[in-house]
Each structure stands twice: as C-alpha cells, then as structure tokens.
C-alpha atoms as a printed R data frame, in Angstrom:
    type eleno elety resid chain resno      x      y       z
1   ATOM     1    CA   MET     A     1  0.000  0.005   0.003
2   ATOM     2    CA   LEU     A     2  2.858  2.386   0.913
3   ATOM     3    CA   HIS     A     3  4.612  1.852  -2.417
4   ATOM     4    CA   SER     A     4  1.431  2.337  -4.419
5   ATOM     5    CA   ARG     A     5  0.645  5.648  -2.673
6   ATOM     6    CA   ARG     A     6  4.182  6.876  -3.216
7   ATOM     7    CA   GLY     A     7  3.914  5.903  -6.861
8   ATOM     8    CA   ARG     A     8  0.772  7.979  -7.256
9   ATOM     9    CA   CYS     A     9  2.520 11.024  -5.727
10  ATOM    10    CA   LEU     A    10  5.451 10.782  -8.102
11  ATOM    11    CA   LEU     A    11  3.130 10.047 -11.025
12  ATOM    12    CA   THR     A    12  1.447 13.405 -10.462
13  ATOM    13    CA   ILE     A    13  4.691 15.223 -11.331
14  ATOM    14    CA   ALA     A    14  5.399 12.994 -14.327
15  ATOM    15    CA   THR     A    15  1.885 13.660 -15.627
16  ATOM    16    CA   GLY     A    16  2.525 17.409 -15.381
17  ATOM    17    CA   PHE     A    17  5.525 17.073 -17.681
18  ATOM    18    CA   SER     A    18  3.562 14.998 -20.211
19  ATOM    19    CA   VAL     A    19  0.522 17.275 -20.346
20  ATOM    20    CA   ALA     A    20  2.586 20.459 -20.595
21  ATOM    21    CA   GLY     A    21  4.697 18.962 -23.355
22  ATOM    22    CA   ALA     A    22  1.677 17.818 -25.322
23  ATOM    23    CA   ARG     A    23  0.031 21.238 -25.123
24  ATOM    24    CA   ALA     A    24  3.241 22.926 -26.262
25  ATOM    25    CA   TRP     A    25  3.131 20.920 -29.528
26  ATOM    26    CA   ALA     A    26 -0.600 21.464 -30.064
27  ATOM    27    CA   VAL     A    27 -1.003 25.231 -29.452
28  ATOM    28    CA   ASP     A    28  1.040 28.260 -28.553
29  ATOM    29    CA   ALA     A    29  1.500 28.432 -24.762
30  ATOM    30    CA   SER     A    30  0.481 32.084 -24.650
31  ATOM    31    CA   ASP     A    31 -2.991 31.097 -25.909
32  ATOM    32    CA   LEU     A    32 -3.500 29.115 -22.689
33  ATOM    33    CA   LEU     A    33 -1.457 31.057 -20.162
34  ATOM    34    CA   VAL     A    34 -2.127 34.715 -21.069
35  ATOM    35    CA   TYR     A    35 -5.589 36.244 -21.556
36  ATOM    36    CA   SER     A    36 -6.289 39.880 -22.449
37  ATOM    37    CA   ILE     A    37 -9.480 41.674 -21.366
38  ATOM    38    CA   GLY     A    38 -9.045 45.184 -22.683
39  ATOM    39    CA   PRO     A    39 -6.029 46.685 -20.856
40  ATOM    40    CA   ILE     A    40 -6.048 43.853 -18.276
41  ATOM    41    CA   ARG     A    41 -3.888 40.748 -18.618
42  ATOM    42    CA   VAL     A    42 -4.795 37.547 -16.778
43  ATOM    43    CA   ARG     A    43 -2.095 34.904 -16.305
44  ATOM    44    CA   PRO     A    44 -3.039 31.575 -14.695
45  ATOM    45    CA   HIS     A    45 -0.170 29.630 -13.148
46  ATOM    46    CA   ALA     A    46  0.283 26.303 -11.370
47  ATOM    47    CA   ALA     A    47  2.917 24.201  -9.645
48  ATOM    48    CA   VAL     A    48  3.229 20.643  -8.421
49  ATOM    49    CA   ALA     A    49  5.796 19.607  -5.794
50  ATOM    50    CA   GLU     A    50  6.782 16.323  -4.179
51  ATOM    51    CA   GLN     A    51  8.843 16.601  -0.998
52  ATOM    52    CA   TYR     A    52 10.505 14.123   1.335
53  ATOM    53    CA   ASN     A    53 10.864 15.569   4.861
54  ATOM    54    CA   ASP     A    54 12.633 13.585   7.619
55  ATOM    55    CA   ASN     A    55 11.190 15.531  10.604
56  ATOM    56    CA   ILE     A    56  7.719 16.895   9.839
57  ATOM    57    CA   PHE     A    57  6.906 17.698  13.504
58  ATOM    58    CA   TYR     A    58 10.227 19.517  14.201
59  ATOM    59    CA   ARG     A    59 11.123 17.138  17.041
60  ATOM    60    CA   SER     A    60 14.397 17.167  18.890
61  ATOM    61    CA   SER     A    61 17.118 14.625  18.165
62  ATOM    62    CA   HIS     A    62 18.541 14.913  21.711
63  ATOM    63    CA   THR     A    63 17.847 11.922  23.974
64  ATOM    64    CA   ASN     A    64 17.529 14.184  27.036
65  ATOM    65    CA   SER     A    65 15.048 16.523  25.346
66  ATOM    66    CA   VAL     A    66 11.600 17.267  26.740
67  ATOM    67    CA   SER     A    67 10.274 15.715  23.541
68  ATOM    68    CA   ARG     A    68  9.949 11.947  24.175
69  ATOM    69    CA   PHE     A    69  8.866 11.153  20.641
70  ATOM    70    CA   PRO     A    70 11.192 10.267  17.766
71  ATOM    71    CA   ALA     A    71 11.333 12.296  14.557
72  ATOM    72    CA   GLU     A    72  8.831 11.206  11.905
73  ATOM    73    CA   SER     A    73  9.285 11.463   8.144
74  ATOM    74    CA   ASP     A    74  6.807 11.651   5.272
75  ATOM    75    CA   PHE     A    75  6.280 12.365   1.583
76  ATOM    76    CA   ILE     A    76  4.278 15.561   0.991
77  ATOM    77    CA   THR     A    77  2.534 16.358  -2.285
78  ATOM    78    CA   THR     A    78  1.542 19.990  -2.885
79  ATOM    79    CA   ILE     A    79 -0.514 21.379  -5.784
80  ATOM    80    CA   SER     A    80 -0.477 25.163  -6.181
81  ATOM    81    CA   PRO     A    81 -2.889 26.705  -8.704
82  ATOM    82    CA   GLY     A    82 -3.164 30.469  -8.942
83  ATOM    83    CA   VAL     A    83 -3.806 33.487 -11.108
84  ATOM    84    CA   SER     A    84 -2.179 36.877 -11.670
85  ATOM    85    CA   VAL     A    85 -4.166 39.906 -12.885
86  ATOM    86    CA   GLN     A    86 -2.189 42.859 -14.257
87  ATOM    87    CA   LEU     A    87 -3.221 46.352 -15.331
88  ATOM    88    CA   GLY     A    88 -0.404 48.286 -16.997
89  ATOM    89    CA   ARG     A    89  3.187 47.252 -17.745
90  ATOM    90    CA   ARG     A    90  5.591 45.991 -15.112
91  ATOM    91    CA   GLU     A    91  8.248 48.524 -16.133
92  ATOM    92    CA   ALA     A    92  5.725 51.426 -16.000
93  ATOM    93    CA   ASN     A    93  2.577 52.329 -14.060
94  ATOM    94    CA   HIS     A    94  0.800 49.153 -12.978
95  ATOM    95    CA   PHE     A    95 -1.407 47.266 -10.561
96  ATOM    96    CA   ILE     A    96 -0.753 43.528 -10.083
97  ATOM    97    CA   LEU     A    97 -2.945 41.190  -8.058
98  ATOM    98    CA   ASP     A    98 -1.830 37.592  -7.484
99  ATOM    99    CA   TYR     A    99 -3.573 34.708  -5.721
100 ATOM   100    CA   THR     A   100 -2.092 31.263  -5.008
101 ATOM   101    CA   LEU     A   101 -3.681 28.263  -3.304
102 ATOM   102    CA   ASP     A   102 -1.484 25.529  -1.800
103 ATOM   103    CA   LYS     A   103 -3.113 22.152  -1.135
104 ATOM   104    CA   SER     A   104 -0.856 19.647   0.631
105 ATOM   105    CA   TRP     A   105 -1.308 15.915   1.200
106 ATOM   106    CA   TYR     A   106  0.816 13.726   3.542
107 ATOM   107    CA   LEU     A   107  1.381 10.138   2.478
108 ATOM   108    CA   ASP     A   108  1.496  8.515   5.962
109 ATOM   109    CA   HIS     A   109  0.160 11.294   8.232
110 ATOM   110    CA   GLN     A   110 -3.015 12.041   6.327
111 ATOM   111    CA   ASP     A   111 -4.532 14.141   9.145
112 ATOM   112    CA   GLU     A   112 -1.729 16.712   8.667
113 ATOM   113    CA   GLY     A   113 -2.907 17.667   5.165
114 ATOM   114    CA   HIS     A   114 -3.807 21.338   4.934
115 ATOM   115    CA   LEU     A   115 -4.921 24.177   2.662
116 ATOM   116    CA   ASP     A   116 -3.117 27.541   2.485
117 ATOM   117    CA   HIS     A   117 -3.905 30.793   0.655
118 ATOM   118    CA   ALA     A   118 -1.694 33.730  -0.370
119 ATOM   119    CA   VAL     A   119 -2.758 37.056  -1.888
120 ATOM   120    CA   SER     A   120 -0.451 39.910  -2.942
121 ATOM   121    CA   PHE     A   121 -1.176 43.286  -4.479
122 ATOM   122    CA   ASN     A   122  1.546 45.539  -5.933
123 ATOM   123    CA   THR     A   123  1.178 49.156  -7.037
124 ATOM   124    CA   PHE     A   124  3.467 51.518  -8.924
125 ATOM   125    CA   LEU     A   125  2.355 54.965 -10.112
126 ATOM   126    CA   GLU     A   126  4.761 57.643 -11.380
127 ATOM   127    CA   GLY     A   127  4.189 61.213 -12.529
128 ATOM   128    CA   ASN     A   128  6.502 64.072 -13.373
129 ATOM   129    CA   ARG     A   129  7.848 64.507  -9.825
130 ATOM   130    CA   LEU     A   130  5.709 62.234  -7.651
131 ATOM   131    CA   SER     A   131  5.710 58.426  -7.468
132 ATOM   132    CA   LEU     A   132  3.903 55.857  -5.314
133 ATOM   133    CA   THR     A   133  5.127 52.314  -4.643
134 ATOM   134    CA   GLY     A   134  3.018 49.927  -2.603
135 ATOM   135    CA   SER     A   135  2.725 46.276  -1.642
136 ATOM   136    CA   ASP     A   136  0.122 44.296   0.311
137 ATOM   137    CA   HIS     A   137  0.399 40.651   1.352
138 ATOM   138    CA   VAL     A   138 -2.098 38.395   3.108
139 ATOM   139    CA   GLN     A   139 -1.458 34.724   3.960
140 ATOM   140    CA   TYR     A   140 -3.653 32.110   5.569
141 ATOM   141    CA   LEU     A   141 -1.479 29.215   6.807
142 ATOM   142    CA   SER     A   142 -2.604 26.045   8.560
143 ATOM   143    CA   GLY     A   143  0.392 23.706   8.490
144 ATOM   144    CA   ILE     A   144  2.670 22.422  11.256
145 ATOM   145    CA   LEU     A   145  4.373 25.298  13.072
146 ATOM   146    CA   GLY     A   146  8.131 25.109  13.594
147 ATOM   147    CA   GLY     A   147 10.901 27.633  14.220
148 ATOM   148    CA   GLY     A   148 11.113 29.523  17.500
149 ATOM   149    CA   GLN     A   149  7.343 29.180  17.932
150 ATOM   150    CA   ASN     A   150  7.568 25.381  17.526
151 ATOM   151    CA   LEU     A   151  4.435 23.657  18.808
152 ATOM   152    CA   GLY     A   152  4.908 20.434  16.831
153 ATOM   153    CA   ALA     A   153  1.342 20.600  15.547
154 ATOM   154    CA   ARG     A   154 -0.848 22.321  12.978
155 ATOM   155    CA   VAL     A   155 -1.612 25.933  13.888
156 ATOM   156    CA   THR     A   156 -3.908 28.204  11.913
157 ATOM   157    CA   ARG     A   157 -2.484 31.720  11.507
158 ATOM   158    CA   TYR     A   158 -2.961 34.820   9.372
159 ATOM   159    CA   TYR     A   159 -0.108 37.046   8.245
160 ATOM   160    CA   PHE     A   160 -0.613 40.623   7.012
161 ATOM   161    CA   ALA     A   161  1.997 43.028   5.603
162 ATOM   162    CA   ASP     A   162  1.469 46.428   3.966
163 ATOM   163    CA   ASP     A   163  4.083 48.938   2.847
164 ATOM   164    CA   TYR     A   164  3.528 52.181   0.882
165 ATOM   165    CA   ARG     A   165  6.143 54.750  -0.101
166 ATOM   166    CA   LEU     A   166  5.565 58.185  -1.609
167 ATOM   167    CA   ASP     A   167  8.562 59.901  -3.305
168 ATOM   168    CA   TYR     A   168  8.716 63.541  -4.398
169 ATOM   169    CA   ARG     A   169 11.587 64.752  -6.566
170 ATOM   170    CA   LEU     A   170 12.707 68.279  -5.607
171 ATOM   171    CA   GLY     A   171 15.350 68.574  -8.301
172 ATOM   172    CA   GLU     A   172 17.764 66.641 -10.479
173 ATOM   173    CA   ARG     A   173 19.676 65.315  -7.461
174 ATOM   174    CA   THR     A   174 17.406 65.606  -4.424
175 ATOM   175    CA   SER     A   175 14.181 63.925  -3.381
176 ATOM   176    CA   VAL     A   176 12.173 63.407  -0.191
177 ATOM   177    CA   TYR     A   177  9.979 60.465   0.748
178 ATOM   178    CA   ALA     A   178  7.496 59.184   3.285
179 ATOM   179    CA   ASP     A   179  6.862 55.504   4.007
180 ATOM   180    CA   GLY     A   180  4.192 53.751   6.047
181 ATOM   181    CA   SER     A   181  4.224 50.047   6.948
182 ATOM   182    CA   PHE     A   182  2.107 47.645   8.959
183 ATOM   183    CA   ASN     A   183  2.544 43.931   9.682
184 ATOM   184    CA   ALA     A   184  0.699 41.496  11.914
185 ATOM   185    CA   THR     A   185  0.489 37.800  12.747
186 ATOM   186    CA   ASP     A   186 -2.774 36.409  14.144
187 ATOM   187    CA   TYR     A   187 -2.617 32.891  15.640
188 ATOM   188    CA   GLN     A   188 -5.644 30.743  16.335
189 ATOM   189    CA   LYS     A   189 -7.292 31.051  19.733
190 ATOM   190    CA   GLY     A   190 -6.211 28.599  22.420
191 ATOM   191    CA   VAL     A   191 -2.528 28.266  21.429
192 ATOM   192    CA   PRO     A   192  0.112 29.515  23.911
193 ATOM   193    CA   LEU     A   193  1.314 32.305  21.612
194 ATOM   194    CA   TYR     A   194  0.814 36.045  21.385
195 ATOM   195    CA   ASP     A   195 -0.549 37.782  18.311
196 ATOM   196    CA   ASP     A   196  1.868 40.463  17.149
197 ATOM   197    CA   ASN     A   197  1.383 43.711  15.217
198 ATOM   198    CA   ALA     A   198  3.666 46.633  14.380
199 ATOM   199    CA   ILE     A   199  3.100 49.958  12.620
200 ATOM   200    CA   ARG     A   200  5.870 52.305  11.491
201 ATOM   201    CA   GLY     A   201  6.091 55.688   9.774
202 ATOM   202    CA   THR     A   202  9.277 56.909   8.077
203 ATOM   203    CA   ALA     A   203 10.377 60.263   6.636
204 ATOM   204    CA   GLY     A   204 13.581 60.603   4.643
205 ATOM   205    CA   PHE     A   205 15.601 62.338   1.945
206 ATOM   206    CA   SER     A   206 17.825 61.126  -0.869
207 ATOM   207    CA   PHE     A   207 20.700 62.922  -2.608
208 ATOM   208    CA   LYS     A   208 22.214 61.686  -5.863
209 ATOM   209    CA   ALA     A   209 25.940 61.559  -5.041
210 ATOM   210    CA   THR     A   210 27.014 60.223  -8.442
211 ATOM   211    CA   GLU     A   211 25.248 59.262 -11.641
212 ATOM   212    CA   LYS     A   212 24.556 55.755 -10.293
213 ATOM   213    CA   THR     A   213 24.591 56.110  -6.482
214 ATOM   214    CA   SER     A   214 22.519 57.989  -3.922
215 ATOM   215    CA   ALA     A   215 23.075 58.870  -0.285
216 ATOM   216    CA   PHE     A   216 20.048 58.966   1.999
217 ATOM   217    CA   GLY     A   217 18.962 59.541   5.565
218 ATOM   218    CA   GLU     A   218 15.699 58.741   7.332
219 ATOM   219    CA   PHE     A   219 13.924 58.931  10.676
220 ATOM   220    CA   TYR     A   220 11.118 56.613  11.832
221 ATOM   221    CA   TYR     A   221  8.683 56.121  14.687
222 ATOM   222    CA   GLY     A   222  6.385 53.196  15.460
223 ATOM   223    CA   GLN     A   223  4.638 50.936  17.925
224 ATOM   224    CA   GLU     A   224  4.627 47.144  18.402
225 ATOM   225    CA   ALA     A   225  2.099 45.255  20.518
226 ATOM   226    CA   THR     A   226  1.235 41.677  21.431
227 ATOM   227    CA   ASP     A   227 -2.073 40.122  22.462
228 ATOM   228    CA   PRO     A   228 -2.493 36.732  24.213
229 ATOM   229    CA   ASN     A   229 -4.376 33.851  22.549
230 ATOM   230    CA   ASP     A   230 -4.823 31.791  25.717
231 ATOM   231    CA   VAL     A   231 -6.238 32.602  29.179
232 ATOM   232    CA   SER     A   232 -3.027 31.317  30.780
233 ATOM   233    CA   LEU     A   233 -1.016 34.140  29.174
234 ATOM   234    CA   THR     A   234 -0.745 37.598  30.753
235 ATOM   235    CA   LYS     A   235 -1.269 40.782  28.773
236 ATOM   236    CA   GLY     A   236  2.030 42.585  28.173
237 ATOM   237    CA   PRO     A   237  2.781 46.273  27.508
238 ATOM   238    CA   HIS     A   238  3.223 47.621  23.989
239 ATOM   239    CA   ALA     A   239  6.547 49.055  22.870
240 ATOM   240    CA   ASP     A   240  7.184 52.502  21.373
241 ATOM   241    CA   PHE     A   241 10.267 52.786  19.192
242 ATOM   242    CA   PHE     A   242 12.051 55.421  17.150
243 ATOM   243    CA   GLY     A   243 15.330 55.581  15.280
244 ATOM   244    CA   GLY     A   244 17.170 56.669  12.167
245 ATOM   245    CA   PHE     A   245 19.388 55.451   9.358
246 ATOM   246    CA   VAL     A   246 21.999 56.864   6.993
247 ATOM   247    CA   GLY     A   247 23.079 54.906   3.937
248 ATOM   248    CA   MET     A   248 24.007 54.521   0.286
249 ATOM   249    CA   ARG     A   249 22.289 52.725  -2.572
250 ATOM   250    CA   GLY     A   250 22.897 52.136  -6.268
251 ATOM   251    CA   ASP     A   251 25.622 50.700  -8.524
252 ATOM   252    CA   PHE     A   252 28.857 50.970  -6.524
253 ATOM   253    CA   THR     A   253 30.950 49.448  -9.347
254 ATOM   254    CA   SER     A   254 30.188 47.969 -12.769
255 ATOM   255    CA   ARG     A   255 29.665 44.595 -11.055
256 ATOM   256    CA   LEU     A   256 28.543 45.491  -7.512
257 ATOM   257    CA   LYS     A   257 25.187 47.046  -6.615
258 ATOM   258    CA   GLY     A   258 22.875 47.183  -3.624
259 ATOM   259    CA   SER     A   259 21.917 49.175  -0.553
260 ATOM   260    CA   VAL     A   260 23.577 49.617   2.856
261 ATOM   261    CA   LYS     A   261 22.146 51.586   5.783
262 ATOM   262    CA   VAL     A   262 23.159 51.759   9.450
263 ATOM   263    CA   GLY     A   263 21.465 53.481  12.373
264 ATOM   264    CA   TYR     A   264 20.270 53.261  15.950
265 ATOM   265    CA   GLU     A   265 16.888 52.391  17.483
266 ATOM   266    CA   SER     A   266 15.566 53.222  20.937
267 ATOM   267    CA   ARG     A   267 12.646 51.347  22.532
268 ATOM   268    CA   GLN     A   268 10.542 51.774  25.642
269 ATOM   269    CA   PHE     A   269  7.576 49.867  27.035
270 ATOM   270    CA   SER     A   270  4.269 51.585  27.790
271 ATOM   271    CA   ASP     A   271  4.427 50.554  31.476
272 ATOM   272    CA   GLY     A   272  7.862 52.121  31.967
273 ATOM   273    CA   THR     A   273  9.883 48.899  32.104
274 ATOM   274    CA   PRO     A   274 13.288 48.946  30.306
275 ATOM   275    CA   ALA     A   275 13.452 47.849  26.664
276 ATOM   276    CA   ALA     A   276 16.304 47.009  24.327
277 ATOM   277    CA   SER     A   277 17.983 49.824  22.383
278 ATOM   278    CA   SER     A   278 20.728 48.999  19.935
279 ATOM   279    CA   PRO     A   279 22.336 49.694  16.548
280 ATOM   280    CA   VAL     A   280 20.251 48.557  13.545
281 ATOM   281    CA   VAL     A   281 21.502 47.588  10.087
282 ATOM   282    CA   GLU     A   282 19.982 46.651   6.737
283 ATOM   283    CA   ALA     A   283 22.236 45.682   3.823
284 ATOM   284    CA   THR     A   284 21.778 43.883   0.491
285 ATOM   285    CA   LEU     A   285 24.583 43.460  -2.035
286 ATOM   286    CA   ASP     A   286 24.742 41.769  -5.449
287 ATOM   287    CA   GLN     A   287 28.113 40.936  -6.955
288 ATOM   288    CA   ARG     A   288 28.312 39.761 -10.596
289 ATOM   289    CA   PHE     A   289 31.533 37.847 -11.206
290 ATOM   290    CA   SER     A   290 30.762 37.013 -14.836
291 ATOM   291    CA   ASP     A   291 27.800 36.672 -17.186
292 ATOM   292    CA   ARG     A   292 27.112 33.262 -15.619
293 ATOM   293    CA   THR     A   293 28.049 33.664 -11.961
294 ATOM   294    CA   SER     A   294 26.704 36.031  -9.291
295 ATOM   295    CA   LEU     A   295 26.531 36.273  -5.517
296 ATOM   296    CA   SER     A   296 23.829 37.901  -3.364
297 ATOM   297    CA   LEU     A   297 24.408 38.771   0.296
298 ATOM   298    CA   SER     A   298 22.141 40.362   2.894
299 ATOM   299    CA   TYR     A   299 22.492 41.261   6.558
300 ATOM   300    CA   SER     A   300 20.025 42.761   9.020
301 ATOM   301    CA   ARG     A   301 20.022 43.677  12.695
302 ATOM   302    CA   ARG     A   302 16.621 44.530  14.183
303 ATOM   303    CA   ASN     A   303 14.642 44.612  17.432
304 ATOM   304    CA   SER     A   304 11.253 42.971  18.041
305 ATOM   305    CA   LEU     A   305  8.930 41.440  20.670
306 ATOM   306    CA   SER     A   306  8.636 37.774  21.630
307 ATOM   307    CA   VAL     A   307  5.359 36.009  20.813
308 ATOM   308    CA   GLN     A   308  5.907 33.555  23.689
309 ATOM   309    CA   ALA     A   309  6.462 35.829  26.723
310 ATOM   310    CA   ALA     A   310  4.776 39.096  27.697
311 ATOM   311    CA   GLY     A   311  6.990 42.170  27.486
312 ATOM   312    CA   GLN     A   312 10.089 40.280  26.324
313 ATOM   313    CA   GLY     A   313 12.091 41.995  23.600
314 ATOM   314    CA   TYR     A   314 14.877 40.518  21.529
315 ATOM   315    CA   THR     A   315 17.575 41.526  19.061
316 ATOM   316    CA   SER     A   316 17.941 39.517  15.877
317 ATOM   317    CA   ASP     A   317 20.998 39.335  13.588
318 ATOM   318    CA   GLY     A   318 20.395 37.645  10.236
319 ATOM   319    CA   LEU     A   319 22.917 36.864   7.492
320 ATOM   320    CA   SER     A   320 22.048 35.144   4.193
321 ATOM   321    CA   GLY     A   321 23.735 34.502   0.862
322 ATOM   322    CA   GLN     A   322 23.140 32.773  -2.436
323 ATOM   323    CA   LEU     A   323 25.645 31.841  -5.139
324 ATOM   324    CA   ARG     A   324 24.090 31.450  -8.596
325 ATOM   325    CA   HIS     A   325 25.863 29.832 -11.563
326 ATOM   326    CA   VAL     A   326 24.440 29.145 -15.028
327 ATOM   327    CA   LEU     A   327 25.664 25.702 -16.061
328 ATOM   328    CA   THR     A   328 24.724 25.626 -19.760
329 ATOM   329    CA   SER     A   329 25.445 27.983 -22.631
330 ATOM   330    CA   ASP     A   330 21.725 28.363 -23.445
331 ATOM   331    CA   GLY     A   331 21.087 29.618 -19.901
332 ATOM   332    CA   LYS     A   332 18.419 27.023 -19.125
333 ATOM   333    CA   LEU     A   333 20.154 25.058 -16.347
334 ATOM   334    CA   THR     A   334 21.196 26.932 -13.196
335 ATOM   335    CA   ALA     A   335 22.761 25.792  -9.934
336 ATOM   336    CA   LEU     A   336 22.041 27.666  -6.703
337 ATOM   337    CA   LEU     A   337 23.903 27.317  -3.409
338 ATOM   338    CA   GLY     A   338 22.505 29.190  -0.416
339 ATOM   339    CA   GLY     A   339 22.706 29.559   3.309
340 ATOM   340    CA   THR     A   340 21.313 31.629   6.203
341 ATOM   341    CA   PHE     A   341 22.269 32.184   9.813
342 ATOM   342    CA   GLU     A   342 20.120 33.920  12.432
343 ATOM   343    CA   ASN     A   343 21.059 34.775  16.004
344 ATOM   344    CA   ASP     A   344 18.288 35.896  18.409
345 ATOM   345    CA   ASP     A   345 19.098 37.254  21.883
346 ATOM   346    CA   TYR     A   346 16.066 37.622  24.196
347 ATOM   347    CA   GLU     A   347 16.033 39.847  27.280
348 ATOM   348    CA   LYS     A   348 15.488 38.397  30.735
349 ATOM   349    CA   VAL     A   349 12.103 39.482  32.153
350 ATOM   350    CA   ALA     A   350 10.192 38.558  35.302
351 ATOM   351    CA   LEU     A   351  8.283 35.617  33.832
352 ATOM   352    CA   ALA     A   352 10.823 34.491  31.225
353 ATOM   353    CA   ALA     A   353 14.513 33.571  31.385
354 ATOM   354    CA   ALA     A   354 17.176 35.041  29.143
355 ATOM   355    CA   ARG     A   355 16.988 33.095  25.884
356 ATOM   356    CA   HIS     A   356 19.440 32.539  23.055
357 ATOM   357    CA   ASP     A   357 18.341 30.988  19.719
358 ATOM   358    CA   GLN     A   358 20.387 30.200  16.612
359 ATOM   359    CA   VAL     A   359 19.078 29.029  13.242
360 ATOM   360    CA   TYR     A   360 21.194 27.531  10.460
361 ATOM   361    CA   ARG     A   361 19.945 26.757   6.967
362 ATOM   362    CA   ALA     A   362 21.776 25.438   3.920
363 ATOM   363    CA   SER     A   363 20.355 24.620   0.492
364 ATOM   364    CA   PHE     A   364 21.345 23.472  -2.963
365 ATOM   365    CA   ALA     A   365 19.113 23.505  -6.045
366 ATOM   366    CA   LEU     A   366 19.167 22.763  -9.755
367 ATOM   367    CA   ALA     A   367 16.670 24.820 -11.758
368 ATOM   368    CA   TYR     A   368 15.889 23.974 -15.388
369 ATOM   369    CA   ASN     A   369 13.901 26.385 -17.585
370 ATOM   370    CA   ILE     A   370 12.395 24.004 -20.129
371 ATOM   371    CA   GLN     A   371 10.413 26.817 -21.784
372 ATOM   372    CA   LEU     A   372  9.646 30.419 -20.856
373 ATOM   373    CA   TRP     A   373  6.448 29.110 -19.289
374 ATOM   374    CA   LEU     A   374  7.697 25.759 -17.937
375 ATOM   375    CA   ALA     A   375 10.373 25.161 -15.296
376 ATOM   376    CA   ALA     A   376 11.526 22.259 -13.099
377 ATOM   377    CA   ARG     A   377 13.497 22.398  -9.861
378 ATOM   378    CA   LEU     A   378 15.250 19.837  -7.648
379 ATOM   379    CA   ALA     A   379 16.278 21.172  -4.233
380 ATOM   380    CA   TYR     A   380 17.792 19.984  -0.956
381 ATOM   381    CA   GLN     A   381 17.507 21.966   2.302
382 ATOM   382    CA   PHE     A   382 18.960 21.470   5.769
383 ATOM   383    CA   GLU     A   383 17.653 23.389   8.799
384 ATOM   384    CA   LYS     A   384 19.015 23.304  12.341
385 ATOM   385    CA   TYR     A   385 17.523 25.148  15.332
386 ATOM   386    CA   ASP     A   386 19.455 25.558  18.605
387 ATOM   387    CA   SER     A   387 17.985 27.132  21.734
388 ATOM   388    CA   ASN     A   388 18.635 27.134  25.459
389 ATOM   389    CA   VAL     A   389 14.871 27.407  26.169
390 ATOM   390    CA   VAL     A   390 12.707 26.043  23.342
391 ATOM   391    CA   ILE     A   391 13.247 22.705  21.615
392 ATOM   392    CA   ASP     A   392 16.265 21.975  19.395
393 ATOM   393    CA   TYR     A   393 15.773 20.153  16.108
394 ATOM   394    CA   HIS     A   394 17.143 19.585  12.633
395 ATOM   395    CA   VAL     A   395 15.309 18.844   9.370
396 ATOM   396    CA   ASN     A   396 16.430 17.506   5.979
397 ATOM   397    CA   SER     A   397 14.175 17.810   2.960
398 ATOM   398    CA   VAL     A   398 14.368 17.065  -0.774
399 ATOM   399    CA   THR     A   399 11.838 18.647  -3.151
400 ATOM   400    CA   LEU     A   400 11.092 18.112  -6.836
401 ATOM   401    CA   SER     A   401  8.762 20.730  -8.327
402 ATOM   402    CA   ILE     A   402  7.363 21.841 -11.665
403 ATOM   403    CA   GLN     A   403  6.007 25.350 -12.390
404 ATOM   404    CA   VAL     A   404  3.762 26.272 -15.325
405 ATOM   405    CA   GLY     A   405  2.994 29.891 -16.181
406 ATOM   406    CA   TYR     A   406  4.563 33.171 -17.272
C-alpha cells in the first residue's frame, strides 16, 4: 500500500511534464497562459511539488530533550494553482494582483494535510515629480508550526503586511519620501502564543551623489504590541520605538550594486519597564563575477517582541547568501547554493529567562527552464535550530517541483 501511494505522488509530477509537453506541440502556450481583457492581462499559473521531509513535527534529536517522541518522516505532495491579474506594464505604471492556493497531502500522516492561501497586491504609479510604490500581502497558513514558535502541531495563523512609499523629486539630485508600513500575525485562539502587530512611519531624503549612487537619511517612529491567545497568558505592554538610518544605494561598481544603511533604534515599554535599544543595520549586495556567476548577500540587525512571553524583547541578527551559476550555454540550467544564519538574543524578564536561539539553513538547487512558461527544480535543504529554552531540532528535505505559467 505504501509503495502504491508513493507511486501515485510521483506520477502526479510526471503527468505534469507530459501534459505540458503535449500542449506545447498542439497550441502556442500564450494562448492558454495569457488572456487579455481590454487593458487587463490575466495569467493563470500552477505548480506541483513532491517533498521528502525527515522531521515533519520539528522534534528534537537529543535523547535528554523534553520531547519523548522520535522524529517522523513523510512524503508531501503539494498542488499550487493560482492566477495573476495585471493592469499596465511591469516597467511602467501598474497594478498587479496575485492569488495562489497551496493544497498539501501527507502520504502517511493524512490528518496533517492542509490548505493555504496567499494574496499579494503591488502598485506603482509615477508622474513628473511624484511616485507611489506599494505592496500588500495576506497569507492564511494552517500547516505544522516550527521555528522559535515550535508547537509540533498544525496551527492556523494569518499574516498581514502592507508597505507604501511616496517619493517627491525636488530637483535633479534631491528627493524626499514618506513611508508607512504595517505587519501582523494572528494565531488561532487557544494556542500559547501572542498575536503580534507593528506599525511604522518613516520620513527621509535622498541625494544623488554620483550618476549611479545615492546617499540617503531617514527617521522613523512606530509601535509594536502583542495580544495573548490563551487565558493562561498575561497581557504585556506595547513598545514604542524610534530611530534613524543613513546609507548609500545604487551601482557601486560595474559589477557590484545594492543598498547599505546603518542606524540606531531606541525602545521603551508603555508601562515604563526597560526595553532594548541597539544599533540597527539593513544591507543587500549583489556581486556579478561574470555573465554566468553572481553572488547575493544580505544582513540585518533589528529589534522585536517575543510572541511567547509578555513584554520580552529581543535583538535579531540575520545573514544570508546565495551563489548562482548558469551551467549551460543556453542559460536554461542553473545551480544555486545558499545559506542563512540567524542569532536571536532575548532579554530576561520577570516571567521568562534570558533566551538565546540560533538558526542555520543550507540549500542546494538545480533549476531547469524548459520553456519560458515551464520550469523544473530539484532542491535539498537542511535546517538546524538551537535554543537554550525552546526545543532543538534539525530537518532535511528534498523537493522536486514543476512550475507552469509566465
């Protein structure tokens, strides 16, 4: 029975290749994957993925752990249909709405199957001196929750993120801007976690230092609050924060581009208790070594609130990188090597001990662009979580996926 089920999972992916190939011979792909309704373009898209995961419940491998259950593995099949609706051109004024549904089935743990939804909306409007850039994201997730909030079980949660920026060009070299952002995570009632929401307003200026680089400075103010989902949790104070950055962005050399900004943030809790204040950093750099090889690096240092203890702040340092190399002369086969490291230091508060978490991730993938509208990907990922308070675990996964759509 096990082998027959596994065969059906893998057959799903093989069928996707066959159907897509047959359609490519019969009709032009754009006839099926792009529809025009006046100035609006509708692009359906779909993906099928088969994954082997050796620790689906994020259980610890340590024999002395509080978790007395061994790690459990499974094969997970995910089908992801969706649609993108676009008004305008991507390189000019536009509105783009995208919706994706993820339906996942577990081969052995059938009760863990779940349905997720993701919606995004992107806006770009530009006039003579004024421009508006905006993004909105909403996710409904219902899978097994891991990471620092690891509960080892399915948890329904909503994630919201909105960010809008208004730029006004004063002259050939100088511009000013205002940015407003909001993000929130809402967990299901009854779980021992806090909902979290943060709102921030930013005002800044930019000066064109050279033809391809700009210097900028900005000041921001915001609030972050948590709300308990269980009667056993106490209500904590919200945090007020303010800070500023100075930085540079643009093409630093013919092969190196990106953005680097450094600053300082001060925080205080609404009930007067001390809160973390520290330097903050955001940096992204892209280095092109040749026409086939490039490297992307990013680093951030930020402050936030714990969703597991009332009034507990923490400082997070995150470093990630990805090396990309095109293997074939036609550009269709690409290898990607990536890794991330995150270090989270939590403050000691009355009801929670000082906590130190570290997350390591490494990945390798081969991506093959069969056609402009058809791509396949084989990927391996390793994740390791270390903590002196919450559970430690490591996970290995291998995923084969196929994407159809422009």
